[in-house]
C-alpha positions, 0 to 999 in steps of 0.5 A: 518087222524085227526092227519095229518090235525091237524099237518098242523095248530098246532104250539106251544101247548103241546102234551097233549093239542093236544091229547085233541084237537084231541080225546076228543073234537070231541068225545064229539060232536059225543057222544052227536049226537049218544046219541040223535039218540039212545034215539029217536030210543030206545023210539020210539019217533015220530019226525016232518018231518023237524027235521027228515030231519035236523038230516039226513042232519047233519049225511050225512054232517058228513060222507061226511066231514069225507070222503072228509078230508080222501080222500084229505089228502091221495091224497095230500100225494100221490101227486095226487093234483089239480095242477098235475091232473088238477082241473076237473080230481082232482074233478072227481077222489075225487068224484069217490073215495068218492062214492067208499068208500061209496059203500063199506059199502053196501057190506055184508061182511063189517060192519061199526061196524067192521070198528069202532072197528078196529079204536078204537083198533088202537087208543088203540094199538098206545097208549099202544105202546107209553106208553110202548116204547116211553113215555120218548120221547113224554114227552120230547116234549115241543112245535112244532118245530120252522120250523113248521110255521102256513101258512095262505096262504094255507087256502087262496089258498084253496078257 
């Protein structure tokens, strides 16, 4: 998901810089967020209602943003765009997909820890595969291909 999104806007950076931009930098913010939450939980600290509401709001926004990005990227890849479906149908479809994905985590057999562990395993599996089989090809990449042009028109059309 992050790779597809980043690939749309990235041009002219080295592979290792893209790795840092996609994995390391976002992980710092998420790590700090969950460290603070764990500290408050482990110490049993009482917090003011406003701070509690603010922390819940940030968490909900992170989840909604992630689901929105995921759904938007996959609907684009499946050609389920607003132009094809119509704006109202597109919004309704994406809203229902977001609610459906959220409701999946209410089922007893599906645990968020398992999903997180699966994602981490996929990252490491891909990394090991690249190191074992594609290292020379990846090391040979100097810059993004010339045909990858940053198109700010896509951003303007989104609004």
